[in-house]
N, C-alpha and C positions, 0 to 999 in steps of 0.2 A: 307542323303548323298548318291549321286549316285557314284557307283564305276564301272569302266570298266575293264573287264578281257580280254586281247587279249589271243588267245589260250585257251579260257575258257572251251572248249569242250574236251580238253586233260585231263589226268589223274590228274595232279597237279591243273590245273586250275578249273576242276569241283569240286575237294575237297575244294578248296579255296571259290569257289562260295557257297557251302553249309554252311560254317562257316560264311562268311559274312552275308547271308541271315538270319541265325539263331540269328545273332547280331543285326539284325534290319535295315541293309542297303539295298539300292535298287541296284541291279546287272544288268549290261548290259554286253553281251558277244560278242566279235567279233571272228569269226573263220571261216575258209574256208573248214573245215572238211577234209583236206588232210592227217592229221595224227590224229586229234581228232574224236570222235564219238558222234552222237546225243544221242545214248543210255546212255552216261555218264551223261547226264543231265536229265534223267528221274526223275521225281518228283521235279525238280528245278524250282522255280517260278521266272524266271528272263526274261529280253528282250534279244532276240537273233538276232544278225546281221550277216548274212553270206556274207563273203568277204575276199578279199585278202589283206594282209598288204602292198603289193607293190602297191596297188591302193590308191592314195591319197585322193581321193574323198571319198571313202569308209571308210577310216580311220577317216577323218573329221567328217562324219556322227556318227561314233561310240563315238568319243571323245567328241563331243559337249555336254554340260550340266553336264559332270562328274567332280568331285572334286578329285578323286584319280584315277590313272590308274596303274593297275598291268599288266606289260608288259611281258607275259609268252609266247606269240606268237612266234614261230620259226620253222625253219626246222631243227629237232634235228638229232644227230647220227653223230659220227665220221666216220664210213664206208660209210654212205650216202654222207657226204661231199667229201670225197675222190673220190667217184663215180662221183659226180656232183658238183664240186666247185663253178661254176657260179651260179647255182640256189641257193646254200647254202648262197652265198654272197648277192644275190638280197633280199631273204626273210629276212635274219638275220641282214644286215647292212642297205640296203635301207628301209626295213620295219621298223626298229627301228627309223631310221631318219624321216619317215613319222609320227610315232607316236609322237615323240619329238616335231616336227614342229606343229602338230595339238594341242598338249598339251599347247605349248607355246602361240598359237594364241587364244586359247579358255580359257585360264586363269586356267588350272588344278593346283591344290595346290601342288601335288607331284606325280612322276612317280617312281614306283618301278620296277627295271628291273631285270628279271631272267638271271644271267650269269652262268658261269660254271667253275667248277674246272680244265677243260681240259686246261685252260689258263696257268696253272703253267707248264704242260709238265712234263718231267723227271728231276726235280730238284735233286741235290745231297744231299738232306736233307729230313729226314723222314716226318716231320711235315710242312705243307704248310701254311705260314702266309702271309698276304696281302703286306708285304714289300718285298717279293721276286720279283725278276725281271721276267717277264712273258717269258715263253719258249714255245709257242703253237707248236704242232707237227702235227696239221691237219688243213685243211680249216675251219672246224667247230669251232676250238678254235680260229683261227684268227679272224673270223667274230665276235664271242663273245667279244673279246678283243677290236675291232674296235667299237663295239656298246657301250661298257663300256666307251670308250674315248669320243663318241659322247655324252653320258649322262653327263659326267663331263664338257665338253665344253658348253653344253646348261645351265648348272647350272652357270659356271663361266662367260659366256658372256651375257646370257639373263636372269639369276636369276631364271630359272625353277629348282624347287627342284626336284633332282633325288637321288635315292639310288640304288646301284647295290649289289645285293646278288649272291655270287658264290656258287651255289648248288654243293653238293657232293652226287652223286649216289643215287638219290631219288627213293624210291620204295614205294609200297602200293596198295590198292585196285583200280581197274579201270585201271591198267597199262595193255596195250595191249600185249597179248602173240603171237599174230598172225602176227604182222609186221615182214617183213624181217630184220628190224633194231630194234627188241625188246631188252629190257634190260635183264640182265642175270636172275634176280630171277623170273619173269614170265615165262622165256624160260625153266629153270631147273624144276620149278613147273610143267608146262604143260607136259614135257617129263616124269617126274616120275609119274604123274598122269596116263599117257598112257602106263606105264609099261617099259619105255625105260630109259636107263642110262643116267645121265647128260653128256652132251658134252661140255668139258672144252677147250678153246683156250689157247695154251701154256701149262706150267707146273702145273698151278693152284696155284703157290705160290705168285702171284700177288695179291695185297691187295687194298682194297677199304674202304672208310669211308661210309658205307651203311647207309642212313638217311631216317627214315620213313617220309612219306609226311605230317603228322600232325606237325612234327618239322619244316618243311619248310613253312607250312600255318602259324605257329606261328611267325616265322621270318618275313614274309611279313606283317602280321598285326601290328607287333612292328615297322618295318621300315616305315610303312604309317604314323606313328604319332610321333615317337620319335624326340624330339628336338635336335638339333646338328648332325643329321645324314645326312643331305643334303650334296651332292657332294661327299659321301664317298663310298668305295667298301668294302664289308665284306664278310666273309665266313659263310655260314649256313649249319651246319652239326652237327654230334655227337660227333666229336673228337675222334674216335675210329679207329681201323684198324682190318679188317677182311679178311683173305685170301680166294680166290675163292674156294680153296679145302674145307675149313671149311664150307663156305656157302653151297655147295653142299652136305655135310654131314649133316648140320643141317635141310635142307629141307627134305632130305631122311629120317631122323629120325622123323621129324614131320609127314610125311606121312606113316610110318610103313614100308618104303621100303629100309631099310639099305642093303639089298641084291644086290641093283643096284649099281654095282661099276662104278665110272665115267670112261668115255673114253676121250682121249685127241686128240686134232687137233692142227695144226700149230698156233702160235700167230698171231694176226691180226695186220697189219701195222697201225701205228698212235696211238695205245693203249700205255698208260704209264704204267710202272711197278707197282708203288705204289703210293697211294694217301690217305693222312689222313690230316685232317684240325686242324689248330689252330683256335678255335673259341673265343679267348679271347677278341678280338675287339667287336664282336657282343654282348659279355656279357656286356662289359662297356658301349657301346654307346646305345644299345637297350634293355639291360636288358634280353637278350635272354639267354634261357636254354632249352636243348633238354627235351621235356616233355614224350616221348616214347622211350624207349631202342630199340636197335637193335633186341634183343631176342623176345621182346614183338611185336614189329612191324612186324617181320618176321612171328610170330605165327598168328597175324591177317590176313597178306597178304595171307599166304598159306590157312588159313581156308576160306578166301573169295573165292579164286579161287577153293578150293576143295568141297564147299558146305557142305552138311551132309554126303557125301558118304565114307568118310575116317576118322580115329580117330585123328584128329589134336588136 
């Protein structure tokens, strides 16, 4: 079976590609390398198509002959979408529509779409379940919600099987620490490795359901085959709550630099205060369970970034 991963040169996509290849699948990757990196695919024996999701002809070429499409390609980041909402919409909404239309015409068996917990916004409940009304707070969140709706409509109208997975703060090896829109774990780790204190936006009491990338890969693999999952939207996370202050302390401890006291900056616009997932639906429908804890995933991630230079 041939699988397409859009955004496959990104850190989640490249981890997914390695697991699919290890399980005997043929893998094709579509990526324009605007946020992904070719180095993420070192040693990965796959077909690579360089191109833009906004170009329908390129998407057609990538989708043709594939049985499963893992649609991870997107322009990520809340701050980036606030700075450039038009491009965010073009890539995340039009790009998704191109993927769905090509998948419909070429007879793809199922499309698994990478959605986002940002769709929930600042709900007045601690745990986010799929039956909550969306409250997006950024153009990025709006674009992911629109793409979800397109997935569900293509299932309802055309019979194209789609499954939407709402990721919660994914982290792991190959996550880029150098991007101006980098996620918090590689940023904290890089600063501490450089002897600098972690820089926390806000008071640091905000919490996230940090989810190691292997758990997200497992959720994707299960969503690709689970009977009864078509047309559904599900959370993929660990079901835990970790404050940013605790995160900074854990990374400093792993690197033996607990002397580096965090400094604080103003909170970022569009960021939600707390985000924790109810993963009961994915458990019931997909048989999904987190296979790597936050603590173990953080140890592996920090170790990957640190190499052999510090006692992780």
